N, CA, C and O atoms as CSV, one atom per row, in Angstrom:
chain,resi,resn,atom,element,x,y,z
A,1,UNK,N,N,-12.738,-10.246,13.597
A,1,UNK,CA,C,-13.474,-9.300,12.817
A,1,UNK,C,C,-12.349,-9.202,11.550
A,1,UNK,O,O,-11.154,-9.474,11.661
A,2,UNK,N,N,-12.949,-8.803,10.476
A,2,UNK,CA,C,-12.240,-8.933,9.204
A,2,UNK,C,C,-11.806,-7.295,8.916
A,2,UNK,O,O,-12.341,-6.339,9.477
A,3,UNK,N,N,-10.912,-7.227,8.092
A,3,UNK,CA,C,-10.231,-5.890,7.655
A,3,UNK,C,C,-11.495,-5.202,6.869
A,3,UNK,O,O,-11.633,-3.985,6.991
A,4,UNK,N,N,-12.333,-5.874,6.143
A,4,UNK,CA,C,-13.158,-5.137,5.481
A,4,UNK,C,C,-14.557,-4.690,6.283
A,4,UNK,O,O,-15.637,-4.472,5.734
A,5,UNK,N,N,-14.308,-4.617,7.552
A,5,UNK,CA,C,-15.398,-3.971,8.465
A,5,UNK,C,C,-16.141,-2.870,8.194
A,5,UNK,O,O,-15.566,-1.782,8.204
A,6,UNK,N,N,-17.310,-2.928,7.953
A,6,UNK,CA,C,-18.133,-1.748,7.526
A,6,UNK,C,C,-18.526,-0.861,8.916
A,6,UNK,O,O,-19.367,-1.400,9.635
A,7,UNK,N,N,-18.088,0.222,9.285
A,7,UNK,CA,C,-18.266,0.969,10.359
A,7,UNK,C,C,-19.517,1.816,10.151
A,7,UNK,O,O,-19.721,2.527,9.167
A,8,UNK,N,N,-20.414,1.639,11.305
A,8,UNK,CA,C,-21.561,2.682,11.424
A,8,UNK,C,C,-21.280,3.760,12.553
A,8,UNK,O,O,-20.208,3.826,13.154
A,9,UNK,N,N,-22.226,4.492,12.746
A,9,UNK,CA,C,-22.148,5.568,13.677
A,9,UNK,C,C,-21.787,5.110,15.015
A,9,UNK,O,O,-20.770,5.509,15.582
A,10,UNK,N,N,-22.673,4.211,15.567
A,10,UNK,CA,C,-22.729,3.750,16.673
A,10,UNK,C,C,-21.395,2.821,17.053
A,10,UNK,O,O,-20.884,2.918,18.169
A,11,UNK,N,N,-20.968,2.083,16.229
A,11,UNK,CA,C,-19.606,1.596,16.310
A,11,UNK,C,C,-18.526,2.586,16.367
A,11,UNK,O,O,-17.651,2.461,17.224
A,12,UNK,N,N,-18.506,3.512,15.573
A,12,UNK,CA,C,-17.525,4.659,15.740
A,12,UNK,C,C,-17.550,5.407,17.213
A,12,UNK,O,O,-16.597,5.783,17.894
A,13,UNK,N,N,-18.807,5.485,17.441
A,13,UNK,CA,C,-18.977,6.107,18.964
A,13,UNK,C,C,-18.276,5.110,20.140
A,13,UNK,O,O,-17.636,5.534,21.102
A,14,UNK,N,N,-18.493,3.962,19.897
A,14,UNK,CA,C,-18.001,2.798,20.885
A,14,UNK,C,C,-16.454,2.919,20.853
A,14,UNK,O,O,-15.751,2.951,21.863
A,15,UNK,N,N,-15.999,2.982,19.554
A,15,UNK,CA,C,-14.275,2.952,19.400
A,15,UNK,C,C,-13.947,4.250,19.865
A,15,UNK,O,O,-12.912,4.305,20.528
A,16,UNK,N,N,-14.612,5.389,19.673
A,16,UNK,CA,C,-13.935,6.620,20.174
A,16,UNK,C,C,-13.911,6.553,21.721
A,16,UNK,O,O,-12.887,6.715,22.384
A,17,UNK,N,N,-15.094,6.308,22.212
A,17,UNK,CA,C,-15.167,6.260,23.721
A,17,UNK,C,C,-13.931,5.309,24.207
A,17,UNK,O,O,-13.046,5.725,24.954
A,18,UNK,N,N,-13.976,4.156,23.758
A,18,UNK,CA,C,-12.860,3.145,24.237
A,18,UNK,C,C,-11.379,3.841,23.921
A,18,UNK,O,O,-10.430,3.666,24.685
A,19,UNK,N,N,-11.304,4.475,22.973
A,19,UNK,CA,C,-9.747,5.319,22.869
A,19,UNK,C,C,-9.881,6.566,23.929
A,19,UNK,O,O,-8.836,6.760,24.550
A,20,UNK,N,N,-10.661,7.200,24.165
A,20,UNK,CA,C,-10.714,8.186,25.320
A,20,UNK,C,C,-10.458,7.530,26.726
A,20,UNK,O,O,-9.730,8.061,27.564
A,21,UNK,N,N,-11.124,6.307,26.927
A,21,UNK,CA,C,-10.840,5.809,27.965
A,21,UNK,C,C,-9.464,5.099,28.188
A,21,UNK,O,O,-8.943,5.038,29.302
A,22,UNK,N,N,-8.948,4.603,27.137
A,22,UNK,CA,C,-7.415,4.284,27.204
A,22,UNK,C,C,-6.440,5.327,27.309
A,22,UNK,O,O,-5.390,5.173,27.934
A,23,UNK,N,N,-6.757,6.394,26.712
A,23,UNK,CA,C,-5.789,7.770,26.939
A,23,UNK,C,C,-5.864,7.975,28.372
A,23,UNK,O,O,-4.810,8.334,28.895
A,24,UNK,N,N,-6.989,7.810,29.209
A,24,UNK,CA,C,-6.898,8.184,30.392
A,24,UNK,C,C,-6.521,7.177,31.400
A,24,UNK,O,O,-6.492,7.481,32.593
A,25,UNK,N,N,-6.207,5.890,30.946
A,25,UNK,CA,C,-5.691,4.946,32.017
A,25,UNK,C,C,-4.527,5.402,32.759
A,25,UNK,O,O,-3.773,6.194,32.193
A,26,UNK,N,N,-4.278,5.030,33.903
A,26,UNK,CA,C,-3.127,5.419,34.598
A,26,UNK,C,C,-1.802,5.338,33.853
A,26,UNK,O,O,-1.198,6.400,33.702
A,27,UNK,N,N,-1.348,4.383,33.439
A,27,UNK,CA,C,-0.201,4.233,32.592
A,27,UNK,C,C,0.064,5.254,31.403
A,27,UNK,O,O,1.061,5.951,31.209
A,28,UNK,N,N,-1.247,5.137,30.573
A,28,UNK,CA,C,-1.175,6.085,29.341
A,28,UNK,C,C,-1.145,7.643,29.635
A,28,UNK,O,O,-0.577,8.494,28.951
A,29,UNK,N,N,-1.838,7.827,30.736
A,29,UNK,CA,C,-2.004,9.232,31.305
A,29,UNK,C,C,-0.625,9.856,31.911
A,29,UNK,O,O,-0.287,11.026,31.727
A,30,UNK,N,N,0.059,8.979,32.602
A,30,UNK,CA,C,1.461,9.364,32.789
A,30,UNK,C,C,2.492,9.450,31.749
A,30,UNK,O,O,3.455,10.217,31.780
A,31,UNK,N,N,2.200,8.551,30.766
A,31,UNK,CA,C,3.231,8.682,29.481
A,31,UNK,C,C,2.829,10.080,28.954
A,31,UNK,O,O,3.622,11.000,28.756
A,32,UNK,N,N,1.528,10.117,28.758
A,32,UNK,CA,C,1.039,11.563,28.049
A,32,UNK,C,C,1.711,12.707,28.786
A,32,UNK,O,O,2.548,13.457,28.283
A,33,UNK,N,N,1.217,12.768,30.146
A,33,UNK,CA,C,1.646,13.951,30.958
A,33,UNK,C,C,3.471,14.014,30.883
A,33,UNK,O,O,4.022,15.114,30.919
A,34,UNK,N,N,4.166,12.916,30.794
A,34,UNK,CA,C,5.386,13.183,30.744
A,34,UNK,C,C,5.727,13.724,29.209
A,34,UNK,O,O,6.563,14.616,29.063
A,35,UNK,N,N,5.093,13.189,28.168
A,35,UNK,CA,C,5.477,13.812,26.807
A,35,UNK,C,C,5.147,15.148,26.910
A,35,UNK,O,O,6.049,15.936,26.625
A,36,UNK,N,N,3.908,15.675,27.301
A,36,UNK,CA,C,3.671,16.921,27.372
A,36,UNK,C,C,4.626,17.744,28.051
A,36,UNK,O,O,4.995,18.797,27.530
A,37,UNK,N,N,5.146,17.299,29.370
A,37,UNK,CA,C,6.188,18.118,29.887
A,37,UNK,C,C,7.484,18.304,29.176
A,37,UNK,O,O,8.225,19.279,29.308
A,38,UNK,N,N,7.699,17.196,28.352
A,38,UNK,CA,C,9.006,17.390,27.487
A,38,UNK,C,C,8.622,18.285,26.383
A,38,UNK,O,O,9.462,19.057,25.921
A,39,UNK,N,N,7.501,18.248,25.953
A,39,UNK,CA,C,7.166,19.156,24.676
A,39,UNK,C,C,6.904,20.730,25.026
A,39,UNK,O,O,6.985,21.671,24.237
A,40,UNK,N,N,6.604,20.770,26.265
A,40,UNK,CA,C,6.168,22.443,26.659
A,40,UNK,C,C,5.089,23.004,25.809
A,40,UNK,O,O,3.995,22.498,25.557
A,41,UNK,N,N,5.549,24.061,25.437
A,41,UNK,CA,C,4.592,24.832,24.807
A,41,UNK,C,C,4.839,24.753,22.851
A,41,UNK,O,O,4.136,25.306,22.005
A,42,UNK,N,N,5.928,23.973,22.653
A,42,UNK,CA,C,6.630,23.815,21.432
A,42,UNK,C,C,5.661,22.972,20.526
A,42,UNK,O,O,5.645,21.774,20.810
A,43,UNK,N,N,4.912,23.336,19.569
A,43,UNK,CA,C,3.890,22.339,18.785
A,43,UNK,C,C,4.627,21.392,18.260
A,43,UNK,O,O,4.255,20.224,18.366
A,44,UNK,N,N,5.833,21.724,17.583
A,44,UNK,CA,C,6.723,20.667,16.839
A,44,UNK,C,C,6.953,19.462,17.873
A,44,UNK,O,O,6.729,18.310,17.502
A,45,UNK,N,N,7.373,19.719,19.085
A,45,UNK,CA,C,7.736,18.875,20.173
A,45,UNK,C,C,6.453,18.264,20.570
A,45,UNK,O,O,6.610,17.147,21.062
A,46,UNK,N,N,5.230,18.667,20.500
A,46,UNK,CA,C,4.051,17.997,21.023
A,46,UNK,C,C,3.939,16.992,19.758
A,46,UNK,O,O,3.776,15.797,20.002
A,47,UNK,N,N,4.014,17.396,18.528
A,47,UNK,CA,C,3.776,16.399,17.555
A,47,UNK,C,C,4.922,15.374,17.592
A,47,UNK,O,O,4.665,14.296,17.055
A,48,UNK,N,N,6.183,15.530,18.151
A,48,UNK,CA,C,7.110,14.693,18.143
A,48,UNK,C,C,6.976,13.636,19.224
A,48,UNK,O,O,7.186,12.427,19.125
A,49,UNK,N,N,6.567,14.366,20.311
A,49,UNK,CA,C,6.335,13.498,21.585
A,49,UNK,C,C,5.053,13.019,21.957
A,49,UNK,O,O,4.918,11.847,22.307
A,50,UNK,N,N,3.997,13.892,21.911
A,50,UNK,CA,C,2.690,13.339,22.368
A,50,UNK,C,C,1.851,12.639,21.353
A,50,UNK,O,O,1.242,11.608,21.640
A,51,UNK,N,N,1.807,13.238,20.055
A,51,UNK,CA,C,1.222,12.860,19.064
A,51,UNK,C,C,1.438,11.238,18.823
A,51,UNK,O,O,0.427,10.546,18.696
A,52,UNK,N,N,2.457,10.760,18.772
A,52,UNK,CA,C,2.829,9.420,18.544
A,52,UNK,C,C,2.144,8.347,19.448
A,52,UNK,O,O,1.630,7.309,19.032
A,53,UNK,N,N,2.218,8.776,20.816
A,53,UNK,CA,C,1.574,8.295,21.813
A,53,UNK,C,C,0.109,8.111,21.704
A,53,UNK,O,O,-0.401,7.087,22.158
A,54,UNK,N,N,-0.565,8.975,21.168
A,54,UNK,CA,C,-2.065,9.057,21.166
A,54,UNK,C,C,-2.342,8.091,19.825
A,54,UNK,O,O,-3.225,7.233,19.814
A,55,UNK,N,N,-1.557,8.330,18.833
A,55,UNK,CA,C,-1.994,7.569,17.439
A,55,UNK,C,C,-1.680,5.873,18.144
A,55,UNK,O,O,-2.547,5.006,18.037
A,56,UNK,N,N,-0.489,5.628,18.768
A,56,UNK,CA,C,-0.236,4.228,19.188
A,56,UNK,C,C,-1.492,3.528,20.015
A,56,UNK,O,O,-1.877,2.361,19.942
A,57,UNK,N,N,-1.990,4.579,20.798
A,57,UNK,CA,C,-3.032,3.982,21.703
A,57,UNK,C,C,-4.319,3.701,20.779
A,57,UNK,O,O,-4.997,2.683,20.915
A,58,UNK,N,N,-4.625,4.819,19.709
A,58,UNK,CA,C,-5.777,4.679,18.785
A,58,UNK,C,C,-5.753,3.449,17.998
A,58,UNK,O,O,-6.737,2.768,17.710
A,59,UNK,N,N,-4.352,3.194,17.627
A,59,UNK,CA,C,-4.075,1.805,16.652
A,59,UNK,C,C,-4.324,0.394,17.594
A,59,UNK,O,O,-4.845,-0.621,17.131
A,60,UNK,N,N,-3.898,0.516,18.859
A,60,UNK,CA,C,-4.348,-0.683,19.658
A,60,UNK,C,C,-5.600,-0.761,19.848
A,60,UNK,O,O,-6.000,-1.919,19.974
A,61,UNK,N,N,-6.524,0.195,19.931
A,61,UNK,CA,C,-8.089,0.069,20.227
A,61,UNK,C,C,-8.674,-0.208,18.870
A,61,UNK,O,O,-9.512,-1.110,18.889
A,62,UNK,N,N,-8.432,0.366,17.637
A,62,UNK,CA,C,-9.008,-0.028,16.439
A,62,UNK,C,C,-8.831,-1.251,16.010
A,62,UNK,O,O,-9.811,-1.881,15.612
A,63,UNK,N,N,-7.560,-1.823,16.005
A,63,UNK,CA,C,-7.368,-3.150,15.503
A,63,UNK,C,C,-8.285,-4.227,16.442
A,63,UNK,O,O,-8.423,-5.319,15.890
A,64,UNK,N,N,-8.813,-4.123,17.522
A,64,UNK,CA,C,-9.555,-4.856,18.205
A,64,UNK,C,C,-10.930,-5.041,17.626
A,64,UNK,O,O,-11.675,-5.955,17.980
A,65,UNK,N,N,-11.297,-3.968,16.551
A,65,UNK,CA,C,-12.339,-3.735,16.061
A,65,UNK,C,C,-12.345,-4.130,14.623
A,65,UNK,O,O,-13.315,-3.860,13.915
A,66,UNK,N,N,-11.319,-4.748,14.173
A,66,UNK,CA,C,-11.153,-5.531,12.799
A,66,UNK,C,C,-10.274,-4.446,11.721
A,66,UNK,O,O,-9.965,-4.790,10.580
A,67,UNK,N,N,-9.994,-3.301,12.213
A,67,UNK,CA,C,-9.316,-2.518,11.218
A,67,UNK,C,C,-7.969,-2.799,11.267
A,67,UNK,O,O,-7.394,-3.054,12.324
A,68,UNK,N,N,-7.363,-2.766,10.062
A,68,UNK,CA,C,-5.996,-3.230,9.544
A,68,UNK,C,C,-4.912,-2.425,10.653
A,68,UNK,O,O,-5.156,-1.346,11.193
A,69,UNK,N,N,-3.732,-3.199,10.827
A,69,UNK,CA,C,-2.883,-2.504,11.871
A,69,UNK,C,C,-1.958,-1.498,11.112
A,69,UNK,O,O,-1.704,-1.486,9.907
A,70,UNK,N,N,-1.514,-0.659,12.090
A,70,UNK,CA,C,-0.603,0.371,11.432
A,70,UNK,C,C,-1.347,1.489,10.843
A,70,UNK,O,O,-2.514,1.827,11.044
A,71,UNK,N,N,-0.339,2.064,9.979
A,71,UNK,CA,C,-0.868,3.324,9.269
A,71,UNK,C,C,-2.152,3.240,8.513
A,71,UNK,O,O,-2.921,4.198,8.589
A,72,UNK,N,N,-2.481,2.162,7.766
A,72,UNK,CA,C,-3.410,2.001,6.945
A,72,UNK,C,C,-4.821,2.048,7.819
A,72,UNK,O,O,-5.860,2.630,7.508
A,73,UNK,N,N,-4.568,1.333,8.896
A,73,UNK,CA,C,-5.789,1.320,9.830
A,73,UNK,C,C,-6.263,2.556,10.361
A,73,UNK,O,O,-7.434,2.931,10.309
A,74,UNK,N,N,-5.235,3.223,10.914
A,74,UNK,CA,C,-5.529,4.643,11.393
A,74,UNK,C,C,-6.111,5.627,10.460
A,74,UNK,O,O,-7.071,6.327,10.781
A,75,UNK,N,N,-5.543,5.682,9.322
A,75,UNK,CA,C,-6.008,6.256,8.151
A,75,UNK,C,C,-7.483,6.055,7.900
A,75,UNK,O,O,-8.345,6.934,7.943
A,76,UNK,N,N,-7.655,4.755,7.626
A,76,UNK,CA,C,-9.056,4.397,7.260
A,76,UNK,C,C,-10.001,4.750,8.341
A,76,UNK,O,O,-11.028,5.331,7.989
A,77,UNK,N,N,-9.828,4.495,9.617
A,77,UNK,CA,C,-10.591,4.954,10.816
A,77,UNK,C,C,-10.840,6.285,10.743
A,77,UNK,O,O,-12.001,6.693,10.704
A,78,UNK,N,N,-9.798,7.103,10.716
A,78,UNK,CA,C,-10.009,8.660,10.645
A,78,UNK,C,C,-10.809,9.173,9.807
A,78,UNK,O,O,-11.643,10.022,10.124
A,79,UNK,N,N,-10.627,8.645,8.447
A,79,UNK,CA,C,-11.581,9.009,7.427
A,79,UNK,C,C,-13.161,8.622,7.569
A,79,UNK,O,O,-14.039,9.295,7.030
A,80,UNK,N,N,-13.403,7.547,8.296
A,80,UNK,CA,C,-14.737,7.247,8.781
A,80,UNK,C,C,-15.027,8.090,9.820
A,80,UNK,O,O,-16.182,8.516,9.820
A,81,UNK,N,N,-14.211,8.501,10.828
A,81,UNK,CA,C,-14.755,9.454,11.780
A,81,UNK,C,C,-14.827,10.722,11.367
A,81,UNK,O,O,-15.552,11.441,12.054
A,82,UNK,N,N,-14.256,11.248,10.387
A,82,UNK,CA,C,-14.471,12.441,9.699
A,82,UNK,C,C,-15.750,12.507,8.879
A,82,UNK,O,O,-16.468,13.507,8.870
A,83,UNK,N,N,-15.987,11.467,8.232
A,83,UNK,CA,C,-17.286,11.215,7.455
A,83,UNK,C,C,-18.271,11.293,8.351
A,83,UNK,O,O,-19.247,11.947,7.983
A,84,UNK,N,N,-18.315,10.740,9.603
A,84,UNK,CA,C,-19.685,10.636,10.472
A,84,UNK,C,C,-19.806,11.746,11.392
A,84,UNK,O,O,-20.847,12.052,11.973
A,85,UNK,N,N,-18.597,12.384,11.504
A,85,UNK,CA,C,-18.812,13.573,12.333
A,85,UNK,C,C,-19.467,14.830,11.807
A,85,UNK,O,O,-19.707,15.765,12.572
A,86,UNK,N,N,-19.762,14.876,10.514
A,86,UNK,CA,C,-20.387,15.645,10.000
A,86,UNK,C,C,-21.796,15.790,10.221
A,86,UNK,O,O,-22.347,16.891,10.217
A,87,UNK,N,N,-22.495,14.513,10.447
A,87,UNK,CA,C,-23.823,14.392,10.803
A,87,UNK,C,C,-24.209,13.865,12.299
A,87,UNK,O,O,-25.348,13.683,12.731
A,88,UNK,N,N,-22.919,13.657,13.006
A,88,UNK,CA,C,-23.314,13.013,14.279
A,88,UNK,C,C,-22.277,13.885,15.282
A,88,UNK,O,O,-21.055,13.990,15.180
A,89,UNK,N,N,-23.227,14.506,16.340
A,89,UNK,CA,C,-22.557,15.469,17.141
A,89,UNK,C,C,-21.657,14.880,18.210
A,89,UNK,O,O,-20.655,15.404,18.696
A,90,UNK,N,N,-22.233,13.603,18.513
A,90,UNK,CA,C,-21.633,12.709,19.435
A,90,UNK,C,C,-20.094,12.242,18.981
A,90,UNK,O,O,-19.083,12.314,19.679
A,91,UNK,N,N,-20.196,11.776,17.705
A,91,UNK,CA,C,-18.966,11.346,17.153
A,91,UNK,C,C,-18.075,12.633,17.068
A,91,UNK,O,O,-16.926,12.519,17.496
A,92,UNK,N,N,-18.494,13.909,16.537
A,92,UNK,CA,C,-17.798,14.959,16.489
A,92,UNK,C,C,-16.947,15.313,17.832
A,92,UNK,O,O,-15.737,15.516,17.928
A,93,UNK,N,N,-18.078,15.324,18.967
A,93,UNK,CA,C,-17.420,15.780,20.335
A,93,UNK,C,C,-16.326,14.634,20.742
A,93,UNK,O,O,-15.167,14.908,21.053
A,94,UNK,N,N,-16.770,13.540,20.703
A,94,UNK,CA,C,-15.644,12.453,20.934
A,94,UNK,C,C,-14.185,12.734,20.361
A,94,UNK,O,O,-13.166,12.745,21.052
A,95,UNK,N,N,-14.246,12.967,18.938
A,95,UNK,CA,C,-13.173,13.237,18.130
A,95,UNK,C,C,-12.431,14.370,18.628
A,95,UNK,O,O,-11.204,14.410,18.722
A,96,UNK,N,N,-13.436,15.517,19.022
A,96,UNK,CA,C,-12.707,16.661,19.392
A,96,UNK,C,C,-11.894,16.410,20.895
A,96,UNK,O,O,-10.815,16.940,21.159
A,97,UNK,N,N,-12.531,15.626,21.681
A,97,UNK,CA,C,-12.073,15.205,22.878
A,97,UNK,C,C,-10.375,14.492,22.763
A,97,UNK,O,O,-9.424,14.761,23.497
A,98,UNK,N,N,-10.408,13.609,21.693
A,98,UNK,CA,C,-9.136,12.966,21.521
A,98,UNK,C,C,-8.306,13.980,20.943
A,98,UNK,O,O,-7.173,14.047,21.419
A,99,UNK,N,N,-8.571,14.708,20.118
A,99,UNK,CA,C,-7.682,15.744,19.432
A,99,UNK,C,C,-7.179,16.770,20.572
A,99,UNK,O,O,-6.089,17.324,20.431
A,100,UNK,N,N,-7.866,16.981,21.534
A,100,UNK,CA,C,-7.505,17.906,22.396
A,100,UNK,C,C,-6.270,17.341,23.286
A,100,UNK,O,O,-5.763,18.115,24.098
A,101,UNK,N,N,-5.820,16.159,23.177
A,101,UNK,CA,C,-4.863,15.496,23.727
A,101,UNK,C,C,-3.496,15.966,23.055
A,101,UNK,O,O,-2.468,16.043,23.727
A,102,UNK,N,N,-3.535,16.292,21.624
A,102,UNK,CA,C,-2.362,17.023,21.240
A,102,UNK,C,C,-2.486,18.162,20.408
A,102,UNK,O,O,-1.534,18.674,19.820
A,103,UNK,N,N,-3.926,18.652,20.347
A,103,UNK,CA,C,-3.935,19.873,19.577
A,103,UNK,C,C,-4.516,20.927,20.384
A,103,UNK,O,O,-5.594,20.656,20.914
A,104,UNK,N,N,-3.970,22.183,20.603
A,104,UNK,CA,C,-4.560,23.182,21.564
A,104,UNK,C,C,-5.897,23.661,21.071
A,104,UNK,O,O,-6.155,23.628,19.868
A,105,UNK,N,N,-6.723,24.090,21.929
A,105,UNK,CA,C,-8.035,24.823,21.491
A,105,UNK,C,C,-7.963,25.774,20.484
A,105,UNK,O,O,-7.063,26.613,20.528
A,106,UNK,N,N,-8.858,25.771,19.492
A,106,UNK,CA,C,-8.931,26.802,18.402
A,106,UNK,C,C,-10.145,27.487,18.725
A,106,UNK,O,O,-11.203,26.900,18.952
A,107,UNK,N,N,-9.973,28.893,18.751
A,107,UNK,CA,C,-11.053,29.721,18.809
A,107,UNK,C,C,-11.193,30.421,17.625
A,107,UNK,O,O,-10.305,31.153,17.190
A,108,UNK,N,N,-12.364,30.221,17.022
A,108,UNK,CA,C,-12.712,30.706,15.613
A,108,UNK,C,C,-13.674,31.837,15.886
A,108,UNK,O,O,-14.718,31.647,16.511
A,109,UNK,N,N,-13.293,33.082,15.386
A,109,UNK,CA,C,-14.154,34.199,15.691
A,109,UNK,C,C,-15.168,34.351,14.457
A,109,UNK,O,O,-14.761,34.265,13.299
A,110,UNK,N,N,-16.377,34.559,14.744
A,110,UNK,CA,C,-17.456,34.550,13.885
A,110,UNK,C,C,-17.397,35.982,13.104
A,110,UNK,O,O,-17.744,36.106,11.930
A,111,UNK,N,N,-16.924,37.011,13.893
A,111,UNK,CA,C,-16.763,38.296,13.346
A,111,UNK,C,C,-15.529,38.672,12.760
A,111,UNK,O,O,-14.454,38.577,13.352
A,112,UNK,N,N,-15.690,39.167,11.417
A,112,UNK,CA,C,-14.510,39.500,10.666
A,112,UNK,C,C,-14.168,40.890,10.741
A,112,UNK,O,O,-14.962,41.690,10.245
A,113,UNK,N,N,-13.055,41.334,11.313
A,113,UNK,CA,C,-12.822,42.898,11.164
A,113,UNK,C,C,-11.711,43.041,10.155
A,113,UNK,O,O,-10.852,42.298,9.679
A,114,UNK,N,N,-12.097,44.368,10.015
A,114,UNK,CA,C,-11.134,44.781,8.732
A,114,UNK,C,C,-10.550,46.227,9.115
A,114,UNK,O,O,-11.120,46.996,9.890
A,115,UNK,N,N,-9.491,46.456,8.549
A,115,UNK,CA,C,-8.863,47.914,8.939
A,115,UNK,C,C,-8.813,48.741,7.634
A,115,UNK,O,O,-7.957,48.538,6.772
A,116,UNK,N,N,-9.685,49.595,7.544
A,116,UNK,CA,C,-9.455,50.356,6.186
A,116,UNK,C,C,-8.816,51.585,6.265
A,116,UNK,O,O,-8.603,52.237,5.243
């Protein structure tokens, strides 16, 4: 495949699903678990130990689909994912699952309270 690959929603879904599958393979799961144990509850350490593993796995998968290797490819792919997730709930859910490997869940309260 070429680096000028045009991604559609279905292709993005397939790639995201493959990334999730790769994240949960035995070797990768053990590496991620070890990194998470090193990081503990320290978000800076999560970004230092866990995030790079997730990004490397993503880069390994996306290059098989014609995305450029390295930083350029991951940026291009992530921009495509963000664009598609606005209109595609499956893409949004798959992306959320991947992010959950390195970001804690965020609870957004719909009610705003004020103290007067």
